[in-house]
N, C-alpha and C positions, 0 to 999 in steps of 0.2 A: 594435503592441499589439492584443490581442484585445478587440473591443467588449465592454462590460460585459454586454450582453444575452446573450452566449455563455458567460459565466462562471457556473457553478453554485455553486462554492465557492472562496473565496479565502483562502489561509493566508499570514500575514505574520509573520515573525520569531518563530515558535513555539519556545518553550523549555520543556522538561520535565526536571525534576531528581528524582533519587532520593537520599535521605539529606540530611544537614545541609549548611549553607552551606560548612563547611570540609572535612567528611569525605565528602560525597556526590559524585555525578557527574551532569553535565548530559548526558543521553543523546539529547535532541533539542535542538540548539543553533543557533537562528537560522534555522530552516527556513521557506522561503517557496515557494509554488507555487500554481497555480490548476487547477481541474478544469473542463473545457469540457463543455457540454451534449452528450450523445450520443456522447462520446468516451471512449476507454480510456487511462488513464495508468498505466504500470507503475512501481512503486517497487522498485528492485533494490539488492542489496548483500549482503555476507557476513552470516552470523548474528552478531547483536550490533551491527549497524551502526545500529540505531535504527528500523528499518522498522515493526515491530509497535508500538513505543512511540509512533510518529507516528500510526498508525491509531487506537490507543486514545485518544490525546490529542484527536483530532478529535471523538470521542464523549464526551469527559471521563469516561473509564472507568479512569483511572490510580488505582490503589489506593495508600494509604499504605504505605510512607513516600514514595511518589512524589507529585509535584505539578506542575502547570503553573505556571511562574513568569513567563511573559511572552508577548506576542504577541497576534495576533488571528486568529479563525477566522470568516469572514463567509459566512453563508448567506442569500441574498436580502437583502443589505444589513444583516443583523442579526449582531452579534458574539456567537457562542455562549458566549464566555468571560464575558460579562456577564449571562447568564441564571442564575436560581436553579435549584436541583435539580428542582423541580416543572416549571418551564418546559423544562428540558433533557430531562426524561423524555418530554415531548410531541414532541421532535425525534427521539429514538432510535426507530427502527422506522418512524415515520411519514414523516420527511423524509430520514433517512439509515438505510439498511439495512446490516447487518453480517453477513458470512459468516465465521465464526471458523475457526481453523486445524484444530481437532480436533473433528469432528462428534459423537463419542461423549460427550466430556466437556462439550460445549456444550448437549447436550439433557438434560432432566430424566429420569432413569431411572424415576421413580415415576409419570409421567404419560403417557398415550397421546399419540401423534403428533398426532392430531386436536385434543385439548385444548390442546396447546402452540401449534399454529398459531392456534387460535380465540382464545387469550388475547391474542395480538398484535392481532388485529382488535378484540376487545372493549375493549382499552386505548385504541385510537386512532380507532375508527369508531363511529358511532351505529347499532349493529346489535344484534339480540337474539342470545342464545346459539345458538338454532336456526339463524339466518341465518349466524352465524360458523362453525358446524360444517359447514353446507352449503358455504360458501365454502372451507373447508379441503379438502374433497373436490375442488372445482374446481381449487384450487391444486396439489394433489398430482398430479392428472391433467395439468395444464399443464406440470409439470416432469418428466413421463414416468414416474410411479409407476403401474404396472399394478394394476388392481383397487383403485383408490383408496378406493372406498366401503367396502371391507372393511379395507384397510390402515390407515385412520384410527384403528381401534380397537387397533392393535398398539403395542407399546412399542419404544423405540429399539433394544434389544438384539435385536429380531426382524428388524432391517434390516441389510443389508450396509453396508460403508463407503461405497460409491457411492450407495446409496439414502439413507443418513443425510445425505450431502452434499446430495442433492436436497431433502430435507426442510428443511435449513437455508436453501437457496436459496428454497424456497416461503415460509418465514417472512420472509426478507429482502425479498421482493418483494410481500408480502401487502397492503401499504398503498400500493403504487406510489410508492416514494420517489424523490426527485430524485437522490440519490447512493447508490451501492452500494459498499461496501468489502469486498473479498475478500482475506482474509489467508491466503496459501498454501492456496488452496481445493482443491488436488489432492494435498496431502501424504498419503503412505502409501497412495495409490491406484495400482493397476497402470496401465500405459500406455494400454491401450484405454479403461479407465474415465475416466482423465484427459482424454482427447480428447473423450469424450462430455460430461463436465461442463463443459469449456471451451467447447464448441460451444453447449451450453444456455445458459451465462452470456452468451455473445456475442449469441445470438438474443434472449434476454429483454431485454438492454440495448438492443438496437436497437428492439425492439418498444415499449419504454417511453420511449425517448430519454433514458435516465438516464445519468449520468456514472458510470463504473466506475474505482475505484482498485484496481488489482491489485497485491498485494504478493507478491513471489516472488523466489527466487534462481535460477530456471530460465530461462535466456536463450532457450531454445527456445520456451517459453510466451510470452515477451516478443515474439519475432519474429512469432509467429502471431497475437497478440491486440492488441498495443498500437498506439496512434497516437503517443503521446509517452512518453518514458522519463526517469525521474529516477534518477540513480545516487547512492546514499547511502554515505558512509564516515564512521565514528566520529561519528555524530550530525549530520552536515552533508550537504547536497546538493553534490556536487562537479561534476556535469555534468547538464545538461538538453538534450535534443535530440528531434526527431521520430525515429521508429523507424528510418527508412531512413538518415538521417544518422548515427545512433549506430552502426549496424552497419557502415556503409561508410566513415565518416570519424570515428572516435572521437578525442577530443582529450586527455582526461585520462589520465595514465599508469595510474591505477587502473582506468578503464573498459577500456583496452587490455589490462590484465592479466587482467581478468575474461573478456574475449572469448578470450584466449589459453588459458584453462583449458577451453574448450568443445571437445568432440570433433567433428571434421568427418567425417561419415560418408563423404563422397566424397574425403577427403583422403588424404595419404600416411601410412599407419599406422606407418611406421618413424620418423616424426618424433614425439618425445615431447611430451606436454603440458608447458606451462610453469607450474609452481606459483607462487603469489605468496609469496615468501619473507618470513620474519618474522611478526610478529603485530600486530594492531590495538593502538593505544595504550590505556593505562589511563586512562580519563576521570576517575578520582578525582584524578589528578595534574594540575597546571597545565600546559596545552598552550601551547607556544611555537612559532611557525612553522606550516608546513604539517603537518597530521596524518599525511599519507602519506609524508612525507619519509624516515623511517627505512627504508621498504620500496621507495622509488622508484628505478628505474634511471636516471632523468634528473635526479636531485636536484642542485641547485646550493647554494652557501653561503647565498645569500639566502633559499632555501626554508626553512632552519632558523631564520631570524630573523623573517621576515615572514609574516603570516597572510593567506592568499589569500581573496578573496571572488568570488562568481559575477560574471562579466562577459560581455557578449554578443559572440560572434564573428559572428553573423548573427541574423536574426529567427527562425531555426530551431535555434539552438544557443548555450548558455552553458556556460562552464567556469570552475572555480575552481582554476587552476594558474598560478603566477607565470611559469614557464618559457614556457608557451604564450602567455600574455598579453604577455610581453616580445617574443617572436618576432613577434607580430602588431602590435607597436608600440602596444598598448593602454595601456601604462604606461611611466613614465619608467624608464630603466635603474637598476639597483640601485647604491647608493653603493659606492664602492670600499672 
């Protein structure tokens, strides 16, 4: 077990639902994990697996008709789900910084970049507006924006996609948060800009000794950035492992399928990629058995009846797969 002093954020049995009790869907269903100080945790999975909903739930930014229906999110021993909205506003930005997926729509087109960064500081720090605006210049310089003293007076549409992403990073780190959540931070950026943004994120995280939750579907990014990986499918974590173990000894069939979809630059190009056949389940319908069972090449009859939970294979890896668990003698054999 990781000592409590190393845990920056602990999530337990988090459940987020959209819609009514009968017609809705629980898109985050019993998710538990912890973020370690100064470490990067990657949350991966197909689109619609619940990654972004998990991130927004951590900040309690789920809009109606969505709602968090259970669980705990503990930051420094305090359950964020027990805070009122005013108390939660003091957490957002100050203790948990968020880098959203689309920098253009995340920035206010009617305000200059400098004012938007300054507003974060004014909301959480005891500073004057002049001090906040001066700090905005320092932050833009720190994230690699050239001529920051002039660029603070520009509007978001004056910046390229990569520069807008740097602005969002500056806003996210402005109050030196303990946690940084980056939701697909390199979406729609070209490869060279992606690499620069990821290096910047890594360097800033190390400098601040912050915990980074990196949400992505890009396994190349995971290999380069992550210390630990959480694999999410249909609202649940199906595998947790350190990055080396995940890439060299994946256990869940879904994890293996994701890795099989990745192009190996040095591999045999005559070997076709292996798509994951079928589609993810409709979470509006009652789920029975393993949610990956209809798409799983290793499925057994008991997989369609029993609901797997995460079980430890070692201190570095957990998996929610009945077939693997029985092969490792972690569970009793299925009834005939």
